[in-house]
FINUDREN-61325 format. One record per residue: residue in one letter; y, x, z of N, C-alpha, C in turn. Coordinates in steps of 0.001 Angstrom, whole numbers, padded with zeros to 6 digits, always signed. Layout:
N
aYXZYXZYXZ/...
This chain:
108
m+011825+017787+033914+010641+017882+033089+009460+017195+033762/r+009325+017389+035082+008230+016739+035809+008391+015224+035771/l+009626+014764+035921+009883+013330+035914+009517+012733+034555/k+009893+013422+033496+009591+012952+032153+008077+012881+031946/f+007352+013879+032390+005893+013893+032259+005267+012772+033070/w+005774+012571+034296+005233+011528+035163+005472+010148+034554/l+006692+009922+034062+006995+008639+033425+006132+008419+032187/l+005925+009458+031420+005087+009361+030232+003646+009049+030608/a+003137+009696+031644+001762+009446+032084+001600+008021+032596/m+002597+007498+033276+002515+006140+033799+002673+005100+032692/a+003447+005426+031675+003736+004451+030620+002744+004516+029461/s+001860+005516+029440+000973+005668+028276+000089+004451+028022/p-000456+003758+029032-001238+002548+028708-000386+001466+028039/f+000855+001332+028475+001736+000339+027876+002115+000731+026451/l+002343+002027+026233+002680+002492+024891+001501+002308+023940/a+000297+002533+024448-000895+002304+023619-001015+000830+023267/a-000684-000036+024192-000733-001473+023919+000294-001851+022862/c+001447-001231+022903+002472-001507+021896+002006-001075+020520/a+001297+000033+020447+000846+000545+019161-000207-000360+018539/t-000956-001082+019361-002030-001915+018826-001636-003368+018647/t-000465-003769+019098-000094-005179+019001+001116-005390+018114/g+001380-004500+017162+002523-004665+016281+002324-005834+015332/h+003402-006492+014972+003350-007616+014050+004200-007284+012844/a+003807-007802+011688+004547-007531+010459+005906-008224+010464/d+006041-009321+011215+007286-010081+011203+008373-009439+012036/t+008018-008615+013010+009008-008005+013887+009079-006514+013625/s+010232-005972+013868+010430-004535+013697+009874-003785+014894/q+009436-002563+014667+008921-001748+015764+010016-001431+016775/t+011234-001397+016333+012328-001003+017218+012780-002147+018117/d+012199-003349+018001+012589-004472+018847+012044-004344+020259/s+010988-003568+020437+010319-003476+021724+011056-002521+022662/p+011224-002915+023924+011834-001986+024879+010922-000784+025138/l+009622-000987+024993+008712+000143+025174+008859+001161+024047/h+009234+000677+022859+009472+001610+021762+010672+002501+022086/g+011700+001906+022675+012859+002693+023092+012475+003761+024100/f+011598+003406+025018+011124+004376+025997+010309+005474+025309/a+009474+005089+024337+008660+006079+023623+009549+007038+022831/v+010630+006529+022250+011580+007403+021548+012231+008352+022541/w+012633+007827+023684+013255+008671+024714+012286+009747+025185/a+010995+009393+025331+009999+010357+025803+009623+011360+024720/g+010012+011092+023487+009743+012036+022408+008397+011857+021734/i+007738+010720+021938+006439+010520+021296+006495+009478+020191/a+007673+008958+019884+007847+007999+018799+009181+008269+018129/t+009318+007775+016933+010575+007896+016204+010936+006543+015629/n+012166+006401+015244+012595+005199+014548+012272+005377+013066/p+011708+004356+012415+011352+004504+011003+012594+004622+010137/d+012486+005462+009105+013580+005610+008154+013592+004421+007203/q+014731+004201+006596+014848+003152+005585+014058+003583+004355/a+013316+002671+003750+012527+002986+002558+013459+003308+001399/a+012993+004176+000515+013780+004549-000659+013976+003323-001558/d+015011+003377-002408+015325+002237-003276+014168+001865-004184/f+013486+002882-004771+012393+002571-005694+011212+001942-004963/v+011058+002253-003671+009977+001637-002893+010322+000177-002620/q+011547-000079-002208+011960-001455-001935+011906-002306-003195/a+012260-001712-004346+012236-002457-005607+010813-002790-006034/s+009842-001948-005655+008471-002189-006086+007726-003146-005173/r+008270-003436-004009+007602-004351-003087+007858-005789-003508/p+006837-006640-003414+007039-008043-003787+007977-008730-002805/q+008778-009620-003331+009728-010353-002498+009070-011620-001974/g+009430-012045-000796+008916-013285-000241+007562-013097+000417/k+006960-014209+000727+005679-014197+001411+004551-014048+000391/l+003587-013192+000701+002469-012973-000205+001395-014033+000026/d+000782-014484-001049-000323-015432-000943-001614-014646-001014/y-002339-014632+000087-003596-013909+000143-004755-014858-000108/m-005830-014311-000655-007030-015092-000916-007695-015435+000413/p-007962-016695+000672-008631-017054+001917-010042-016466+001968/v-010534-016244+003174-011871-015703+003355-012890-016740+002905/g-013909-016297+002182-014978-017179+001754-014742-017839+000413/v-013608-017553-000239-013328-018133-001547-013628-017084-002604/t-014423-017446-003569-014774-016524-004642-013730-016630-005750/p-013125-015507-006156-012145-015572-007228-012824-015890-008560/a-012044-016361-009498-012569-016668-010826-013096-015388-011473/s-014163-015504-012207-014744-014310-012828-013858-013826-013963/s-013990-012556-014290-013174-011991-015359-013552-012575-016706/k-014775-013088-016834-015186-013706-018094-014366-014963-018367/d-013974-015656-017304-013170-016868-017474-011750-016533-017920/k-011269-015371-017532-009904-014981-017841-009797-014204-019156/a-010906-013661-019633-010882-012790-020800-010538-013568-022066/k-009748-012931-022924-009375-013533-024193-010438-013164-025219/k-010893-014141-025958-011859-013884-027017-011119-013290-028209/l-011627-012153-028693-011023-011504-029849-011697-011972-031127/t-010870-012112-032154-011428-012414-033468-012057-011139-034012/p-012937-011237-034992-013527-010016-035571-012484-009034-036095/l-011381-009533-036663-010317-008644-037158-009630-007918-035998/e-009337-008645-034916-008701-008031-033750-009633-007009-033103/l-010917-007320-033056-011896-006402-032484-011984-005122-033301/k-012006-005237-034615-012066-004064-035492-010796-003223-035332/a-009635-003865-035246-008373-003141-035066-008374-002390-033731/l-008894-003023-032695-008971-002377-031384-009919-001183-031420/e-011070-001335-032065-012017-000214-032190-011397+000948-032963/d-010677+000649-034040-010022+001706-034826-008957+002423-034007/e-008192+001670-033233-007159+002269-032386-007781+003179-031327/l-008861+002718-030712-009527+003535-029695-010147+004787-030303/e-010728+004668-031476-011322+005828-032146-010244+006840-032525/a-009092+006372-033015-007991+007271-033364-007480+007995-032114/t-007386+007292-031008-006944+007911-029755-007960+008932-029278/r-009248+008623-029406-010288+009569-029009-010203+010843-029833/l-010031+010714-031138-009929+011898-032000-008679+012714-031677/k-007580+012038-031420-006318+012730-031066-006495+013508-029762/n-007143+012896-028758-007347+013567-027482-008306+014737-027628/a-009351+014574-028427-010286+015670-028643-009596+016834-029340/e-008731+016553-030310-007997+017602-031008-007038+018328-030050/a-006372+017573-029187-005448+018173-028224-006192+019054-027221/a-007443+018702-026934-008239+019493-025988-008908+020671-026666/g-008856+020737-027993-009484+021833-028714-010967+021657-028861/v-011437+020435-028818-012857+020134-028916-013122+019495-030271/t-014191+019930-030918-014556+019312-032182-015365+018043-031898/p-014868+016904-032374-015586+015652-032089-016894+015542-032843/
């Protein structure tokens, strides 16, 4: 027990360095210090993600927005509605509002 505590006390700066220098491309279990941390009882091996989690993650490399680039405004992306489409949307929203108010027991 003393040996384990002594080894843990001596290795703690290295283990802290491992915790702060992880990379997304490499697994946490690749590091020999991770093996030591598991042996010392202060780290665990990560479990495999559930199927629904893996299915929801995007495949391949993600394209991130570079720093300093302004994305296109939502006005540029918005679809212009015709007056008929706008009226249909308003009627649908009003019907949903009345249905929700009735379900809540509130008089609109």
